[in-house]
N, C-alpha and C positions, 0 to 999 in steps of 0.2 A: 503852352509850356516853352520856356526859353531854351533855345538850343545851346548846347555846351560846345566847348572847344573840340571834344572828341567827335560830336555829331558833325560838325563842319569838316573836321579832318577826315572822317570816314565817308563823307559825301551824303550825309543825312540818310542812313540806311532805313529800310522799311521795318515797321514794327514786326517783332517775332523772328527776325533774322539773327544770325550769329553776330554780325557786325553791330546790330542794335544792342544785343546783350553785352558785347564788349564795351560799347559806349555807355551803357547804363551802369557799369561797375565791374564787368567781367575782367577788363584789363587790369583794374586795380587788384582784383582777386589773384590774378596770375602774378602780379608784381609782389604782393604780400607773401604768397607761397614761395616764390623764388627767394625773396629776402629772408624768409624763415629758414630755408634750407642753407643759404649762405651763412646766416647767423649761427645756426647749429654747427656747421663745419668749423667756423672760426672759434667758437666757444669750446668745441671739442678739442681742437689743437692746443688751445691755451691751457685747458684743464689737464690734458694728458702730459704736457710738458711740465706743468707744476707738480703733478702727482709723481712723475718719475724722479724729479729732483728731490721731492720729499722722501721717496722710498730709498734713494741712494743715501740720503742723510741718516735715515733710521737704521739702515743696514750696517752702518759703520760702527754702531755701538751694540754690544751684545744684549744689553738690557732692553733695547727698543727694536731688536731685529724681528721679533714676532709681530709688532705693530706694523713694521714695514711690509711684511708678508701679507698681512690683512689688507693694507691699503692697496697693494699691488693686485690682490685678488678682486678688490672692488673697483678697480680702474675701469673696466669695461662697462660695468653697470652704471657708474657715476657719469662717465663721459658720453655714453651713448643713450641709454634709456632715460635717465633722469633729465638730462638737458633736452633731449628730443621731446619729452612729455611737456616740459614747461614752455618751450618755444612753440611746440605744436598747438597747445591750448591757446596761447596768445594769438597765433596766426589764425586759428579757427574763428575766434571772436572777431578779428579784423575782417576776415573774408565774409562772414555773415553780415557784418555791419555795412560793408560797401555793396553788398548784393541786395540791400534794402530790407533785411530781416531785423526784427526788433530784438536787440541784445541787451536792452536795459535791465530786465530781470537778472540775467546772468552777471552783468556788470555790478548791479546793486548787491547781489549775493556775495560776489567777490569782495566788494568794498566792505560789507558788513563782516565777512569772515576775516578779512585783513585787519579791520579795526579790532575785532575781538581777539584775534591772535596776537596783535601788537600789545593790547592791554594785558593779556595773559603772560606774554613774554616779559613785559616790564615788571610784573609782580611775581607770580609763582614760577614762571619759566626762568627768570633770572636766578631765583633761589635754587631751582633744580640744576641749572648750569653751574652755579657755585658749588653745589654738593658734588657733582661729578668732577669738577676741577679739583676740589680738595681731596677727593678720594684718589684721583690720579697722582696728586702731589704726595700723598701719604704712601702709596705703593712705590713710587720712585724713591722716596726716602728710605723705606724699608729695604728695598733691593740694594741700595748703595751702602747704607750705614750698618746693617746687621752683619753682613759678611766681613767688613773691615773691623768691626768691633770684636767679633769672635776670633778672627785671625790674630789681632793684636794681643788679646788676652791669652790665647793658647800658646802663641809663640813666645810670649814673655815668660811662661812657665816651663818651656821645653828647652832642651839643649840644641846646639847647632846640628848635631848628627841626626836629630829627629825632625829636621825642618820639613822635609817632603811629606813625612807621615802626618805631621801636625796639620799641614795644609790640606791633606786629604780629609782628615777628620773634621776640620773647620768647614770645608765645603759641604760635607754631608750634613752637619748640624745647621749650617746656614740655609741650605735648601729647605730643611724642616721648619725652622723658625720663620723664614721669609714666606713660605707657603701658608703657614698658619696665620701670620699677620695679614697677608693679602686676602685670605678667605674671610677673616673677621672684618676687614675694611669693606669688602664687597657686600657682606650681609648687612652691615650698618647702613651702607649707601642705599641698598634696596629698601630697607624699612623707612628711611628718611624720605626717599622719593615717593613711596606709597603714601606717606603721611601728607606730603605736599599735594598729591593728586586726590586727596580726600577719600582714600581707600581705607576702610577700617582694618587695622593690622591685628586687632585682638583675636579674631578667628584664625588668622594666619599663624600667629604665635602659638595658639592652642594646638593647631594641626602640627606645627613643627615640634611642639613638646611631646605629643603622642608619638609622632614618628621617631623623635629622638630616643624615647624610652624603648621603643621596639628595636631600633638599630643598636642601642646600647646593650640590650640583652644578647643580641646576635653577635656583636662585634667586641664583646668584653675581652676575649682573649687577644684579639688583634690590638686593641688599645693597650692592654698590658704588655704585649711584646714591643710596641712602639715606645712606650714610656721606659721600659727596661733598656731598650736599645739606645735611647737618648742618654741615659746615665752611664751606660757602658762606654760610649764614645766620649762623653764629656769628662769622665773620670779616668779615661785611658786605662781601663782595666786590662785589656789586651788589644793587640792589633794584628794586622795581616803579617804572617811570617812567624808568629810566636807559636811555641808548643805549649798547649794548655790542656787542662782536664775540666770538662764541662759536663755536668749531669752524669758523672761516672764514665765519660768517654774521653780518652786522650788522643790527641792528634795535632797536626799542623793546621793553623788557621789559614784557609785559602781565601775566604771572603767574609765580610761582615757588613751588615747594613742595619737599619733601624728595626727590622723585623726578625732576622735570623742570622745565625752564624754557621758557616760551613767548615767542617773539619775533615781532614784526610788522615787516617791512621797509618800505622806502619805496614799493614797489609794492603794498602792502597784503597781501602774502602772509604767512601765519602759519607759523612754524617751531617744531616741538616738539623740544627737544634734551634727551636724558637727561643728568642731572648727571654721571654717570660718564664720559660722552664728552667732557667739557670739560677739556682739558689746559691751555689758557691762556685766561683771561678778561680781555678788554680793556674797561675802563670808560671811556667818553669823556666822561661827565658827572658824575663824582664830586667833590663839593664845589665845584669850579670848572672852567672850560674855558678854552681858549686859541684866539685868532685867529692863524692861521698862513697868511700870504698871500705868494705870490711874484708880483712885478711885473717885467715885462721891457720895456726901452726899447732904442732903436737905439744902435749903437756911437758915432754922431757926437754924441750928447747929452752935456752937461756933467754929470759924476757928482755934484758938490756941489749943483748946482741941482736935480737930480732928487731927491736926498735931502731937500733943504729942502722941496720941494713935497709929497713923500709924508708927511713928518712933519707938515706943516701940515694935510694931509687927515686924519691921525689925530687931531690936536688938535681939528679941526672936528667930527668925528663924536663925540668924547668930550664936546663942549659941547652936542650936540644934546639937546633935552629928552626925546626918546623913546629914542634909542639910547644916550645917556649913562648912563641908569639901568641898562643891561645891562652896562656896562663896569666893570671893576675898575681896570685901568690902560690908558691910551690906547695904541692901536697905533702903534708907532714902527719905524723902519728899524733892524734889528739889524746887518746887514752887507751888503756886495756879495756875493751868494751864489755866483754862477757866471757864467762867460763862455761863453755857448752859441753855437750856429752862427750865428744871426742876431740875437741879443739879449744885452744885459747885464741880468742878473736880480738884483733886490734882494729881500731877505726882510724882511717886517714881522711883528712879534709883539706881542700884547697879551692880557691876561687879562680874562675876562668871566664872567658867571654861567653856571651849567650850562645846556646846550642852546641857548644864544644865539649861539654862534660862527658857525653857518651863516647866520643872518639878518644878523649884523653883516658878515660877509665879502661877502655879496651886495650890501649897501648900499655897502660900500667899493669894490667893483669898479665899480659904477655911478658913484660920485663920482670915482674915479681916471680913468675913461675921459673923463668930461666935463671934468675939470680939465686933464688932459694935452693934450686937443684944444685947449682954450682957451689953454694956455701954448705951444702949438706944439711939444710934445715928441712925437716919433714913437713909436708902439707898433708894432713890426714884426710881420709874420706870416710863417710859413714859405712860401717860394716857390722856383722853379727857373728858371734861364736855360738855353735850349738853344743850344749852340754848334755851328754847321754846318761849321766848318773854313774854310780859305782855298784859292783857286786851284782851284775845282772844275772838272774837265774838262767841256767842252760835250758834250751828248748826241749821239752819232754821230760823234765826233772820229775822224780817221784814225790817230791815234797814242794809243790808250787806254793809261792807266797800268795796271801790273799790279794784280791784285786786292789784294795785300798792301800796295800803296802808296797805295790810295785812302783819303783821309781820311774817317773816319766821324763821325757826330754825337757830340758829347761833352756829357754832362749834368753840370752843376756847380751847387751851391748858390750863390746870390749875392743880395745885397740890391738889385741893379739890377732894374728892371721888365723883364718878358719882351717881346721884340720881337713885334709883332703881325703882321708880314708880311715876306716876302722875295721879291725878283724871281725868277721861275722861269727856269731856263736855257732858251735857245732851241735848237731842233733844226733844223739845216740840212737841207733836204729834197733838195738837189741831189746829195748824196753817198750816199744810201741804195742807189742802183742800181749804184754803182761797185765795191762790195766784196761778195764772196760771204758768205752767211750760214753761219757755223760755230757750234758749241756755245758757244765762248768769246764770240763776237760776240753771240749771243742772251742769255747771262748778263749781259754788260755792259749791253746795252740795258735788260733788265729791272731791274737795279740802279739805273741812272740814272733810269728811269721811276718807281721807288718813291721815290727822293729828291725828284724834282720834284713828285710828288703830295703828299708830306708837307709840303713847303715852301710849297705854293700855298695861298692864302687867297682864295677867291672868284674865282680867275682861270679863267673858263670857256673862254676861247680856247685857253689852254695845254692844258687837259684834252682838248679836242676834237682838237688837233693831235697829242697823244700817242697817243690812241686810233687816229687815222688812220695813224700810223706803224706801229703794231702790225699793223693790218689789211693794209697794203701789204706789209709784210715777210712775212706768212704767205702772201700770194698769190704772191710771187716764189719762195718755197720750193716 
């Protein structure tokens, strides 16, 4: 065996010694291992520097910030584990070769695998790469084009004062449409990749169909709420800050999204209403509001004078430095609205800024009350007059009227004041021992007693006399 340079350099060491092992290839094994470590370190530094620059570039744009976070999270795995595995495998083959081991099978396997992989990448792999690239392009286009398109359309139909609100609605709708488009692109990409990998997608589609039916039955109300929410936002039926009536509940809109609307009523209670449950939405503060006030006066008042006074009050509140800024048109009498039981009702209408109608109507009621009192115009109130009838028979009379002929109290609405008192009928005491007590007689006395008690106002003597009559009658029985 011909001596090598290392044998001569190491002094021809004896067989089986460590120096002999180094001369036979151990030194080259150490050099390959050291070179692998150095190569891993250099490649790691280069990869980390490149990945960090890519992450900084991705973080500068909101659309790619999530990709930058994913790349940063994979930095350690890519630069440490993956690179170390590749370089370590190559170094292991080199060490085994210099130590005299047969690595031809492994090298042949790697060659065959590389050739097969290269052929696959040149055909199916290239198509899969193109599919992923096109899906990425489509998602980028959707994320950029859909928000701008919706914003331009909605801003073109809105006024300048609603600019911020329109932007909020467009952002909400954009997130929905972008999410739906991206999900559709991902599903199509998955099916196309499975087709390129020769995976039958028929059973997959069948499974998705069955699962879709089951999910559809369970999530039908959720889908209905989402669709209704899209139309509510797109049509601008109401927005945050409006006073609305939804499903019979009135309140201020605190929050709205695609699934539900949150209202807070005048008592401070919060109501969460699913959008799918909203059949009719009544918006009381969209663009402008209206003062709608009914004013009632007595029948005896002059109609023309009342109309003149009410119109003057409307002009007065329109000229007020505080309330006048809330009004669009001064409140005026529209018509004599109705002839009620005890009042003639006039209707006043006027336009105002949104959500100001309640404050204006409260001030108008106060001014109307003060002005009508000053003008001597009566504001009636509902009241009743009690009519007791005429020719009431005295209690204990010897010729009582039949029960069906006794006049009973009649209650009738009237504008006249209610009488405060009525003289109680007197009960003659001399005749109570002259007639026998019969059931008819007892019923007559009790009826007369009830009428006398109801008509009496503070008449203590009559009350004592009536009680004495009942006691004496019971003793005679």
